[in-house]
matplotlib code that plots the C-alpha trace (Angstrom):
import matplotlib.pyplot as plt

x = [-0.8, 0.1, -2.2, -2.5, -2.0, 1.5, 2.7, 1.2, 2.5, 5.8, 5.7, 5.1, 8.1, 10.3, 10.4, 7.1, 7.0, 9.7, 7.8, 4.9, 7.3, 8.7, 5.1, 4.0, 6.8, 6.5, 2.5, 4.2, 6.3, 3.7, 1.0, 3.9, 4.7, 0.8, 0.7, 3.4, 2.1, -1.8, -0.1, 2.1, -1.5, -2.9, -0.4, -0.9, -3.0, -5.2, -8.5, -10.5, -12.3, -9.2, -7.6, -10.4, -10.4, -6.5, -6.6, -9.4, -6.9, -4.0, -6.5, -7.5, -4.0, -3.1, -5.7, -4.4, -0.2, -1.1, -4.0, -1.3, 0.4, -3.1, -3.5, 0.0, -0.4, -3.8, -2.6, 0.6, -1.9, -4.4, -3.5, -3.5, -0.7, 1.5, 1.4, 2.5, 5.5, 5.9, 9.4]
y = [-31.5, -29.1, -29.3, -25.3, -21.9, -21.6, -24.4, -23.5, -19.7, -21.7, -23.1, -19.7, -18.5, -16.0, -14.1, -13.5, -11.7, -10.0, -8.5, -7.5, -6.0, -3.8, -3.1, -2.1, 0.2, 1.5, 2.3, 3.9, 6.1, 7.1, 8.1, 10.3, 12.2, 12.4, 14.1, 16.6, 17.9, 18.4, 20.1, 22.2, 23.4, 23.6, 26.1, 28.5, 31.5, 30.6, 30.7, 28.3, 27.0, 26.2, 25.0, 22.3, 21.9, 20.9, 18.7, 16.8, 16.3, 15.7, 12.8, 11.2, 11.2, 9.5, 6.7, 6.2, 5.9, 3.2, 1.2, -1.1, -1.7, -2.7, -5.1, -6.5, -7.1, -8.5, -10.9, -11.7, -12.5, -14.8, -18.6, -20.0, -17.5, -18.1, -22.1, -21.8, -20.4, -22.9, -25.0]
z = [6.2, 9.5, 11.9, 13.1, 11.6, 13.0, 11.1, 7.7, 8.1, 8.5, 5.3, 3.3, 1.3, 2.9, -0.4, -0.5, 3.1, 2.0, -1.2, 0.9, 3.4, 0.9, -0.8, 2.2, 2.8, -0.7, 0.3, 3.6, 1.3, -1.1, 1.5, 3.4, 0.3, 0.1, 3.5, 3.0, -0.4, 0.9, 4.2, 1.9, -0.1, 3.2, 4.7, 1.3, 1.3, -1.7, -1.8, 0.0, -2.7, -5.1, -2.3, -1.7, -5.7, -5.6, -2.5, -4.0, -7.1, -5.0, -3.0, -6.3, -7.8, -4.3, -4.6, -8.3, -7.0, -4.3, -6.1, -7.7, -4.4, -2.9, -5.7, -5.3, -1.9, -1.9, -4.7, -2.5, 0.4, -1.3, 0.2, -3.9, -4.7, -1.4, -1.7, -5.3, -4.1, -1.2, -1.6]

ax = plt.figure().add_subplot(projection="3d")
ax.plot(x, y, z, "-o")
ax.set_aspect("equal")
plt.show()
C-alpha cells in the first residue's frame, strides 16, 4: 500500500486523467460558447424584459448542456472508480 498521496496518485490510470482533461476542455468550450451567445444578446437593442427572459433561458440551456460533463468528471474522480482502472 502506498505510504503517501503522491504514490497513490501515480497508481491511477493515465487514461482516466486524459479523459478528465478532455471533459474539462469540453466544459470550457460549452462555457465560452454560452458567454459569446449571452454577449450577443446583451449587445442587441431589445426590450430589457425580453432581453432578460432570453438570457435566463440561455443560462438554463447552458446548465443543462454542462450537467452531463460535470457528472462524468465527478464519477471519474471518485476513488473507487479510479482504482478500478489501475493496471
